N, C-alpha and C positions, 0 to 999 in steps of 0.2 A: 703681296708678292703678283697680285693678279693686274696691278697698275704698271705698265712699262717704264715709267720714271721712277718711281719709288724701287722697282725691283733692282734697275740698274744702278741705284743709290747704294741699296742695301749690299750689292754683290761686289762694289769697287774693293780691290786688293789695297788699295791707301790707308783704309782706316785702320789704325792700330789699338785704337780703345773705342768704348762704347758706355754709356751711361744710360740708365732709364728710373723713372718714378713711376709709382702708380698711388693715387689716392680714392678713397671710396667716400661719397658724400653720404651718411647714414639716413639724413631728411629725407633726399630724393631717392635713394638707391643705384646711384650711379656711380660706374667707375672712370676716371680719367687717368690716361697713361702718355708719357712722353719718352721718346728716345733721344739721345745725343749721340754722335758719331764724331769722333776725331780724328786726326793723322797723327804721325810720329811728331814728338816735340822738337822744336828747333833747337 
């Protein structure tokens, strides 16, 4: 939310759906996360 571009994208009313995924690498102790935002189906 502290990045102007990211904040504008996150707050767009056009998005009707979102998905996310999180995975942890136990060998390195790192977590990776992704988000995907989508508009209404055509």
